[in-house]
C-alpha atoms as one frame of an Amber mdcrd trajectory, in Angstrom:
protein
   0.103   0.022  -0.124   2.735   2.587   1.001   4.387   1.688  -2.274   1.575
   2.578  -4.273   0.810   5.533  -2.629   4.983   6.524  -3.182   4.695   5.625
  -6.486   1.618   7.899  -7.473   3.539  10.797  -5.548   6.648  10.215  -7.648
   4.442  10.101 -10.924   2.458  13.313 -10.164   5.913  15.459  -9.332   7.356
  14.230 -12.627   4.345  14.669 -14.621   4.364  18.397 -13.235   7.826  18.886
 -13.764   7.546  17.531 -17.631   4.531  19.926 -17.825   6.647  23.282 -18.275
   9.434  21.198 -20.562   9.704  21.419 -24.493   8.152  18.005 -25.216   4.349
  17.789 -25.324   3.774  14.410 -25.759   6.144  13.236 -22.932   4.252  15.792
 -20.465   0.934  14.198 -21.705   1.822  10.557 -21.365   3.396  11.615 -17.720
  -0.049  13.091 -16.629  -1.636   9.853 -18.066   0.762   7.740 -16.110   0.038
   9.912 -13.126  -3.634   9.170 -13.198  -3.287   5.823 -13.730  -0.903   5.361
 -10.574  -3.310   7.777  -8.472  -5.951   4.953  -9.202  -3.799   2.146  -8.162
  -3.271   3.978  -4.928  -6.533   5.089  -4.086  -8.073   1.034  -4.861  -5.292
  -0.020  -2.836  -5.139   2.267   0.368  -8.918   2.123   0.478  -8.766  -1.889
   0.691  -6.235  -1.643   2.962  -8.587  -1.329   6.006 -10.344  -4.509   4.902
  -6.496  -6.262   4.671  -5.547  -4.706   8.127  -8.998  -6.432   9.963  -8.430
  -9.693   8.182  -5.178 -10.365   9.451  -6.443  -8.906  12.851  -4.000  -6.245
  13.177  -3.990  -5.551  17.225  -4.323  -1.910  17.117  -7.555  -2.738  15.830
  -9.053  -4.304  18.870 -11.209  -6.326  16.823 -13.141  -3.747  15.341 -16.040
  -4.458  12.545 -15.960  -2.837   9.240 -18.160  -0.130  10.261 -16.797   0.505
  13.184 -13.429   0.733  11.595 -14.256   3.392   9.071 -15.800   5.393  11.801
 -12.609   4.999  13.852 -10.790   6.324  10.592 -12.829   9.037   9.896 -11.687
  10.249  13.864  -8.528   9.865  13.574  -7.609  11.319  10.145  -5.686  14.703
  10.494  -4.424  17.290   7.669  -0.715  17.952   8.390  -1.659  21.053  10.383
  -3.712  18.342  12.741  -6.997  19.767  11.529  -9.745  17.198  11.241 -10.631
  15.348   8.190 -13.039  12.940   8.940 -14.211  12.618   5.111 -10.977  11.455
   3.465 -11.361   7.894   4.136 -15.144   8.249   2.482 -13.950  10.269  -0.396
 -11.282   7.904  -0.781 -13.882   5.041  -0.722 -16.110   6.769  -3.559 -12.790
   7.521  -5.487 -11.992   3.939  -5.441 -15.534   2.699  -6.211 -16.119   5.237
  -9.032 -12.589   3.942 -10.724 -13.649   0.115 -10.126 -17.430   0.684 -11.501
 -17.948   3.803 -13.618 -20.861   4.596 -12.247 -22.088   4.629  -8.536 -25.315
   3.461  -7.974 -25.134   2.655  -4.050 -27.203   5.224  -1.453 -24.056   5.825
   0.548 -22.412   7.750  -1.804 -22.254  11.720  -0.576 -19.163  13.140  -2.119
 -18.045  12.370  -5.700 -20.337  12.463  -8.683 -22.223   9.124  -9.517 -21.541
   9.274 -13.356 -18.730  10.872 -15.329 -14.950  12.153 -14.039 -14.477  11.842
 -10.314 -10.378  12.576 -10.923  -8.530  14.964 -12.820  -5.251  16.541 -13.979
  -5.544  20.285 -13.685  -3.685  23.531 -13.386  -6.702  24.473 -10.791  -5.852
  24.399  -7.224  -7.727  22.386  -4.718 -10.782  24.960  -3.958 -11.727  23.601
  -0.576  -8.619  23.465   1.273  -5.136  25.243   1.046  -3.708  21.649  -0.044
  -1.614  20.124  -2.929  -0.162  22.621  -5.658  -0.792  26.320  -6.035  -0.100
  28.784  -8.345  -1.014  26.895 -11.808   1.327  23.678 -11.291  -0.714  20.735
 -12.441  -1.864  18.307  -9.867  -4.567  15.683  -9.472  -7.849  16.604  -8.027
 -10.951  15.079  -6.707 -14.050  16.870  -7.879 -16.762  16.626  -5.020 -20.101
  18.101  -4.232 -18.658  20.731  -2.048 -15.723  21.497  -4.096 -12.129  20.120
  -5.075  -9.553  18.655  -2.883  -6.042  17.426  -3.891  -5.902  13.590  -4.200
  -2.544  13.491  -3.310  -3.453  15.323   0.500  -6.459  12.875   0.582  -4.040
  10.089  -0.027  -1.409  11.443   2.569  -3.864  12.007   5.532  -5.450   8.338
   4.989  -2.477   6.860   4.627  -0.553   8.729   7.458  -3.518   8.028   9.721
  -3.093   4.073   8.998   1.043   4.683   9.715   0.514   6.154  12.667  -2.668
   3.989  14.040  -1.252   0.360  13.055   2.800   1.633  13.805   3.984   1.322
   9.961   6.540   2.600   8.227   5.748   6.603   7.245   4.923   7.839   3.942
């Protein structure tokens, strides 16, 4: 899980760096690779909770799936220590959208049920001061409330898991 998140971060950084270079085709291909890696990271990180629960990690104290997600929401923080209780849910909805294309479940609250959920854009995230600014391209998640940096959502959730379970830091 950590490797897939790190790989996404690296490819997003590379794609952003190539954006200002002379080779538009290479920059476009790097952006597509960042999108692909973001999808892998989102799916792996979202399903990590099932792996941790199935392996009965002692830090989880036998929590069931619903309680596990509630506890993840309560623990998830941004780097500035502000609460980000929706990040796990946003991540799950992004992962489900990637896997299924169209979302029909009633519990979808944040992302579009049909259409583009993540995108490569020069726009900054609109909900929080996170991700890239000043026109540096990044992958954002379009939510009903505004846009979020996918990198920030992944970082927040991944860091929460690492701290909670005593795993290597991101």
